Backbone bond lengths (Angstrom), bond angles and torsions (degrees), N, CA, C in turn:
res aa  C-N    CA-C-N  psi(-1)  N-CA   C-N-CA  omega(-1)  CA-C   N-CA-C  phi
1 M - - - 1.452 - - 1.523 109.01 -
2 P 1.351 119.42 128.86 1.461 121.18 -178.17 1.521 111.46 -67.13
3 Q 1.308 114.09 142.44 1.456 120.39 179.65 1.520 108.86 -85.80
4 D 1.334 117.55 132.06 1.461 121.63 178.66 1.518 108.17 -86.25
5 N 1.321 115.80 99.34 1.453 121.62 179.99 1.518 107.99 -105.23
6 S 1.334 117.28 106.09 1.457 121.60 -172.41 1.524 113.63 -65.02
7 V 1.332 118.62 -17.43 1.455 120.67 179.65 1.523 110.53 -72.67
8 H 1.321 118.19 -35.41 1.458 121.87 -173.60 1.524 112.71 -92.29
9 K 1.305 115.90 55.45 1.454 122.19 175.19 1.513 108.29 -133.06
10 I 1.303 115.78 160.18 1.463 119.81 175.63 1.526 107.87 -81.86
11 K 1.313 115.18 125.57 1.458 121.50 179.55 1.514 108.41 -121.77
12 E 1.320 115.71 149.44 1.449 120.45 176.34 1.523 108.02 -103.29
13 Q 1.322 115.71 135.73 1.457 120.98 -177.60 1.521 109.71 -130.55
14 K 1.328 116.25 135.50 1.460 121.17 176.20 1.527 108.29 -89.70
15 I 1.331 116.16 126.25 1.460 121.07 177.44 1.524 108.83 -127.55
16 S 1.323 116.00 167.15 1.457 121.83 174.54 1.513 108.59 -111.74
17 C 1.314 116.62 138.28 1.460 121.04 176.95 1.525 108.21 -64.30
18 P 1.331 118.05 128.76 1.469 120.10 179.73 1.524 112.93 -70.93
19 H 1.320 117.49 -11.01 1.466 121.49 179.83 1.522 111.73 -91.74
20 C 1.344 116.69 -50.44 1.472 120.12 -172.41 1.529 113.95 -118.71
21 G 1.352 117.76 -10.59 1.460 120.72 178.63 1.517 114.84 85.90
22 H 1.329 117.60 -0.18 1.477 121.72 179.43 1.528 109.60 -61.58
23 H 1.339 116.62 135.74 1.464 120.64 178.19 1.526 109.88 -82.14
24 I 1.331 114.91 134.12 1.459 122.44 -177.01 1.525 108.12 -131.99
25 F 1.314 117.15 141.19 1.457 121.74 171.15 1.524 107.52 -100.37
26 I 1.338 116.46 125.05 1.455 120.61 177.99 1.523 109.31 -120.73
27 A 1.320 115.86 149.06 1.461 121.95 177.69 1.524 108.33 -92.26
28 L 1.317 116.26 126.76 1.462 121.95 178.05 1.515 108.84 -104.67
29 D 1.327 116.61 114.93 1.457 122.25 179.06 1.523 107.89 -106.83
30 S 1.302 115.94 104.55 1.464 120.46 -176.22 1.524 113.00 -85.82
31 S 1.322 118.53 -0.59 1.464 120.69 -176.95 1.530 112.69 -67.33
32 A 1.328 117.82 -21.07 1.468 121.24 -179.83 1.525 112.48 -92.92
33 G 1.317 117.99 6.07 1.462 121.12 179.44 1.520 111.68 80.18
34 D 1.331 115.81 -159.22 1.458 121.18 -179.83 1.522 109.92 -61.44
35 Q 1.333 115.55 141.13 1.462 120.85 -177.12 1.522 110.05 -139.50
36 D 1.318 115.48 148.58 1.455 123.05 176.46 1.524 105.87 -136.72
37 Y 1.330 117.19 111.07 1.460 119.37 -174.36 1.524 110.93 -150.75
38 Y 1.323 115.52 173.80 1.455 123.15 179.39 1.521 109.50 -119.56
39 D 1.328 114.94 145.47 1.459 121.60 173.98 1.521 106.41 -133.87
40 E 1.312 116.62 154.84 1.460 120.56 -177.40 1.518 110.64 -99.62
41 C 1.313 116.62 135.32 1.459 121.50 176.30 1.528 108.62 -70.83
42 P 1.334 118.27 128.39 1.459 119.85 -179.70 1.532 113.32 -70.94
43 A 1.323 117.70 -16.45 1.463 120.61 -178.23 1.532 112.10 -88.88
44 C 1.345 117.17 -49.21 1.470 119.85 -174.50 1.529 113.28 -109.99
45 C 1.322 117.33 -5.94 1.477 124.32 177.24 1.530 114.07 65.45
46 N 1.312 118.37 15.23 1.468 120.99 174.58 1.517 109.69 -86.46
47 D 1.333 115.43 152.96 1.463 120.75 178.33 1.528 110.91 -75.12
48 I 1.327 114.84 138.88 1.461 122.43 175.29 1.516 107.16 -113.14
49 H 1.318 116.79 126.24 1.462 122.39 179.32 1.526 108.31 -87.23
50 L 1.331 116.16 124.14 1.460 122.49 -179.95 1.530 108.82 -119.93
51 N 1.318 115.99 129.12 1.455 121.87 178.21 1.519 107.25 -123.74
52 L 1.327 116.00 112.82 1.458 123.18 -176.21 1.526 109.08 -104.94
53 H 1.327 116.31 126.65 1.466 121.17 178.01 1.523 108.41 -125.03
54 I 1.324 115.50 131.68 1.462 121.50 178.70 1.519 108.41 -95.72
55 D 1.334 116.23 117.69 1.461 122.21 177.03 1.530 107.07 -98.01
56 E 1.328 115.51 91.09 1.471 121.18 -176.85 1.526 111.78 -63.04
57 Y 1.316 117.09 -37.21 1.466 121.01 -176.41 1.528 111.24 -62.44
58 H 1.337 117.18 -45.28 1.458 121.56 -178.57 1.526 112.90 -95.15
59 Q 1.358 116.70 0.97 1.459 122.05 179.41 1.528 111.21 56.86
60 K 1.353 115.85 47.33 1.462 120.92 -178.85 1.515 110.94 -133.44
61 I 1.316 114.71 157.15 1.455 122.27 173.55 1.523 107.04 -107.58
62 Q 1.323 116.50 127.46 1.457 121.07 177.23 1.521 108.34 -107.82
63 L 1.326 116.44 127.47 1.457 121.57 -177.56 1.521 109.47 -123.30
64 A 1.326 115.85 124.82 1.463 121.69 174.52 1.521 107.52 -108.43
65 V 1.330 116.34 130.28 1.461 122.76 -178.20 1.520 107.80 -122.29
66 D 1.346 116.39 126.09 1.460 119.01 175.90 1.516 110.80 -149.61
67 S 1.318 114.81 172.61 1.471 120.24 -177.23 1.505 112.11 -86.46
68 D 1.322 117.37 -12.42 1.463 123.63 179.15 1.533 113.03 56.40
69 D 1.331 115.41 27.95 1.457 118.83 177.01 1.533 111.22 -116.67
70 E 1.331 115.31 23.59 1.457 119.91 177.47 1.516 109.67 -63.51
71 Q 1.280 115.87 133.36 1.458 120.25 179.92 1.519 109.25 -116.78
72 I 1.304 115.53 133.55 1.466 121.67 179.54 1.509 108.56 -105.10
73 F 1.314 116.75 127.35 1.466 121.56 179.65 1.500 109.92 -110.95
């Protein structure tokens, strides 16, 4: 019998673009494990850095969203 593991499903998440604030719905597919990727904002066309971490112990998906334009001086 297949185990129902709620972490390994495709979920939709509403995020805000860190550049312009536009709300975007993105699909989170946790079946591939931890992911680090970029997606483009449909409003301002800037890249959004998305870092997806699967917390198996707590059965949660952790998503970090940033503009990836941090500058260190």
